[in-house]
C-alpha beads as a LAMMPS data file, in Angstrom:
LAMMPS data file: protein, C-alpha beads

85 atoms
84 bonds

1 atom types
1 bond types

-500.0 500.0 xlo xhi
-500.0 500.0 ylo yhi
-500.0 500.0 zlo zhi

Masses

1 110.0

Atoms # bond

1 1 1 4.320 -224.389 10.913
2 1 1 7.634 -225.644 9.581
3 1 1 6.690 -229.186 10.544
4 1 1 3.546 -228.877 8.422
5 1 1 5.562 -227.607 5.444
6 1 1 8.066 -230.435 5.903
7 1 1 5.355 -233.128 5.938
8 1 1 3.598 -231.714 2.858
9 1 1 6.836 -231.418 0.833
10 1 1 8.021 -234.907 1.728
11 1 1 4.582 -236.423 1.022
12 1 1 4.027 -234.630 -2.299
13 1 1 7.540 -234.473 -3.764
14 1 1 9.449 -237.097 -1.795
15 1 1 12.180 -234.527 -1.173
16 1 1 13.573 -232.762 1.870
17 1 1 12.547 -229.103 1.937
18 1 1 15.246 -226.461 2.257
19 1 1 14.816 -223.950 5.043
20 1 1 16.870 -220.780 5.393
21 1 1 19.584 -220.754 8.042
22 1 1 17.942 -217.816 9.779
23 1 1 14.667 -219.682 10.199
24 1 1 16.452 -222.741 11.593
25 1 1 18.460 -220.553 13.977
26 1 1 15.314 -218.845 15.246
27 1 1 13.687 -222.240 15.787
28 1 1 16.730 -223.380 17.779
29 1 1 16.747 -220.258 19.946
30 1 1 13.009 -220.528 20.539
31 1 1 13.218 -224.204 21.478
32 1 1 16.202 -223.591 23.762
33 1 1 14.427 -220.764 25.603
34 1 1 11.307 -222.882 26.018
35 1 1 13.328 -225.761 27.484
36 1 1 15.277 -223.439 29.805
37 1 1 12.101 -221.809 31.112
38 1 1 10.454 -225.198 31.666
39 1 1 13.460 -226.421 33.661
40 1 1 13.404 -223.263 35.775
41 1 1 9.654 -223.617 36.312
42 1 1 10.013 -227.165 37.639
43 1 1 12.801 -226.143 40.020
44 1 1 10.710 -223.266 41.350
45 1 1 7.763 -225.579 41.984
46 1 1 10.015 -228.130 43.670
47 1 1 11.635 -225.466 45.860
48 1 1 8.213 -224.114 46.805
49 1 1 6.985 -227.594 47.730
50 1 1 10.089 -228.195 49.852
51 1 1 9.635 -224.837 51.571
52 1 1 5.985 -225.614 52.326
53 1 1 6.902 -229.049 53.709
54 1 1 9.669 -227.552 55.847
55 1 1 7.314 -224.902 57.198
56 1 1 4.716 -227.544 58.041
57 1 1 7.364 -229.640 59.807
58 1 1 8.591 -226.663 61.785
59 1 1 5.081 -225.680 62.856
60 1 1 4.323 -229.248 63.971
61 1 1 7.595 -229.309 65.943
62 1 1 6.691 -225.987 67.518
63 1 1 3.258 -227.295 68.504
64 1 1 4.759 -230.462 69.969
65 1 1 7.275 -228.426 71.985
66 1 1 4.530 -226.152 73.303
67 1 1 2.380 -229.132 74.301
68 1 1 5.303 -230.772 76.083
69 1 1 6.190 -227.588 77.982
70 1 1 2.570 -227.122 79.058
71 1 1 2.544 -230.710 80.343
72 1 1 5.720 -230.089 82.360
73 1 1 4.259 -226.878 83.829
74 1 1 0.999 -228.638 84.673
75 1 1 2.846 -231.484 86.423
76 1 1 4.979 -228.983 88.377
77 1 1 1.887 -227.030 89.400
78 1 1 0.139 -230.199 90.557
79 1 1 3.215 -231.265 92.538
80 1 1 3.384 -227.825 94.232
81 1 1 -0.308 -227.931 95.140
82 1 1 0.037 -231.441 96.595
83 1 1 2.981 -230.420 98.768
84 1 1 1.353 -227.177 99.829
85 1 1 -2.046 -228.710 100.476

Bonds

1 1 1 2
2 1 2 3
3 1 3 4
4 1 4 5
5 1 5 6
6 1 6 7
7 1 7 8
8 1 8 9
9 1 9 10
10 1 10 11
11 1 11 12
12 1 12 13
13 1 13 14
14 1 14 15
15 1 15 16
16 1 16 17
17 1 17 18
18 1 18 19
19 1 19 20
20 1 20 21
21 1 21 22
22 1 22 23
23 1 23 24
24 1 24 25
25 1 25 26
26 1 26 27
27 1 27 28
28 1 28 29
29 1 29 30
30 1 30 31
31 1 31 32
32 1 32 33
33 1 33 34
34 1 34 35
35 1 35 36
36 1 36 37
37 1 37 38
38 1 38 39
39 1 39 40
40 1 40 41
41 1 41 42
42 1 42 43
43 1 43 44
44 1 44 45
45 1 45 46
46 1 46 47
47 1 47 48
48 1 48 49
49 1 49 50
50 1 50 51
51 1 51 52
52 1 52 53
53 1 53 54
54 1 54 55
55 1 55 56
56 1 56 57
57 1 57 58
58 1 58 59
59 1 59 60
60 1 60 61
61 1 61 62
62 1 62 63
63 1 63 64
64 1 64 65
65 1 65 66
66 1 66 67
67 1 67 68
68 1 68 69
69 1 69 70
70 1 70 71
71 1 71 72
72 1 72 73
73 1 73 74
74 1 74 75
75 1 75 76
76 1 76 77
77 1 77 78
78 1 78 79
79 1 79 80
80 1 80 81
81 1 81 82
82 1 82 83
83 1 83 84
84 1 84 85
């Protein structure tokens, strides 16, 4: 809203409008809070993406380990059957 008032005053009167200190302070606080929340939002999304990627990596490692252990057991079982039979 203040941007609109600024543009109109400069266009019509060719002068800089005067805003009260309180209004400017409130704009600064509002803008600062918006920026801080946006920064926090991006970090949360990044941390969530990293956590999801880490979980996916761990589950793929777990699957690979299980497959390898099953292969070792199968080879041991086959070797036992060949010696016994």
